[in-house]
GUKOL-371558 format. One line per 5 residues: their letters; for each residue x, y, z of N, C-alpha, C. Coordinates in steps of 0.2 Angstrom, whole numbers, padded with zeros to 4 digits, always signed. Example, Ala and Ser with C-alpha at 12.3 -4.5 7.8 and 13.67 -1.06 7.14 Angstrom:
2
AS> +0066/-0028/+0039/+0062/-0022/+0039/+0066/-0016/+0039; +0064/-0011/+0035/+0068/-0005/+0036/+0064/+0000/+0039
% end
This chain:
59
XXXXX> +0033/+0081/+0024/+0028/+0077/+0019/+0023/+0075/+0023; +0017/+0076/+0020/+0011/+0073/+0023/+0010/+0065/+0022; +0007/+0063/+0028/+0005/+0054/+0027/-0003/+0053/+0030; -0003/+0048/+0027/-0010/+0043/+0028/-0010/+0038/+0031; -0015/+0035/+0034/-0014/+0028/+0037/-0017/+0024/+0033
XXXXX> -0017/+0017/+0036/-0019/+0012/+0033/-0026/+0012/+0030; -0031/+0014/+0036/-0037/+0013/+0033/-0038/+0018/+0027; -0035/+0025/+0027/-0036/+0030/+0022/-0032/+0028/+0015; -0027/+0025/+0015/-0024/+0021/+0009/-0028/+0016/+0005; -0032/+0011/+0010/-0036/+0007/+0008/-0042/+0010/+0004
XXXXX> -0045/+0014/+0008/-0051/+0018/+0004/-0049/+0020/-0002; -0043/+0023/-0003/-0041/+0028/-0008/-0039/+0022/-0013; -0036/+0017/-0013/-0033/+0012/-0018/-0039/+0007/-0019; -0045/+0006/-0015/-0049/+0002/-0016/-0047/-0007/-0015; -0044/-0006/-0008/-0041/-0012/-0006/-0044/-0014/+0001
XXXXX> -0043/-0018/+0005/-0043/-0021/+0011/-0037/-0017/+0015; -0039/-0016/+0020/-0034/-0011/+0026/-0029/-0018/+0027; -0030/-0024/+0028/-0026/-0029/+0029/-0021/-0029/+0024; -0023/-0028/+0018/-0019/-0030/+0012/-0013/-0022/+0012; -0015/-0017/+0013/-0011/-0011/+0014/-0007/-0013/+0020
XXXXX> -0007/-0016/+0026/-0004/-0018/+0031/+0002/-0023/+0029; +0000/-0027/+0024/+0005/-0032/+0021/+0010/-0030/+0016; +0005/-0025/+0012/+0010/-0022/+0007/+0016/-0017/+0011; +0014/-0013/+0017/+0019/-0009/+0021/+0025/-0015/+0024; +0023/-0020/+0026/+0027/-0026/+0030/+0033/-0027/+0024
XXXXX> +0030/-0028/+0019/+0034/-0032/+0014/+0039/-0026/+0009; +0037/-0020/+0012/+0041/-0014/+0009/+0039/-0013/+0004; +0034/-0014/+0000/+0032/-0013/-0006/+0030/-0005/-0008; +0027/-0002/-0003/+0028/+0005/-0003/+0033/+0011/-0001; +0035/+0013/-0006/+0042/+0019/-0006/+0040/+0024/+0001
XXXXX> +0043/+0024/+0003/+0043/+0030/+0010/+0038/+0028/+0015; +0037/+0023/+0016/+0034/+0021/+0022/+0037/+0020/+0029; +0035/+0021/+0034/+0038/+0021/+0040/+0032/+0018/+0045; +0035/+0016/+0052/+0031/+0013/+0057/+0032/+0018/+0062; +0026/+0017/+0066/+0029/+0023/+0074/+0022/+0017/+0078
XXXXX> +0026/+0015/+0081/+0023/+0011/+0085/+0019/+0004/+0080; +0013/+0004/+0082/+0008/-0001/+0078/+0006/+0002/+0072; +0008/+0009/+0071/+0003/+0013/+0064/+0009/+0014/+0058; +0006/+0011/+0053/+0010/+0014/+0048/+0008/+0020/+0045; +0013/+0022/+0042/+0012/+0030/+0040/+0015/+0030/+0033
XXXXX> +0010/+0033/+0028/+0011/+0030/+0020/+0011/+0038/+0017; +0015/+0038/+0013/+0017/+0046/+0012/+0009/+0046/+0006; +0006/+0052/+0007/+0000/+0053/+0002/+0000/+0053/-0003; +0007/+0055/-0007/+0008/+0055/-0014/+0010/+0046/-0015; +0010/+0043/-0012/+0012/+0035/-0014/+0006/+0031/-0019
XXXXX> +0010/+0028/-0024/+0005/+0024/-0029/+0003/+0018/-0024; -0001/+0016/-0028/-0003/+0008/-0025/+0001/+0003/-0032; +0004/-0001/-0027/+0008/-0006/-0029/+0005/-0010/-0034; +0009/-0012/-0038/+0006/-0017/-0043/+0006/-0024/-0039; -0002/-0028/-0040/-0001/-0033/-0036/+0002/-0039/-0038
XXXXX> +0008/-0041/-0035/+0012/-0046/-0038/+0008/-0055/-0039; +0003/-0054/-0035/-0001/-0062/-0035/-0004/-0063/-0041; -0006/-0056/-0045/-0009/-0059/-0051/-0003/-0058/-0058; -0005/-0062/-0062/-0001/-0064/-0067/-0006/-0060/-0074; -0003/-0056/-0078/-0007/-0052/-0084/-0005/-0057/-0090
XXXX> -0011/-0058/-0093/-0008/-0063/-0098/-0009/-0058/-0105; -0005/-0060/-0109/-0006/-0056/-0117/-0010/-0061/-0121; -0014/-0059/-0125/-0017/-0061/-0130/-0015/-0062/-0136; -0013/-0066/-0140/-0010/-0066/-0146/-0013/-0067/-0152
% end
């Protein structure tokens, strides 16, 4: 399996590197692993849905 780093994931998903690190720490990205201080994220991982935002349905 191929992996990408936090900076690569941040650029790919359009979010900050720190946010990617938080998602990794919270185990929100499937298949993520940590070696030393570096997170390894599978290249085919999808950007997790932002749980901080609430989508409103307009009726």
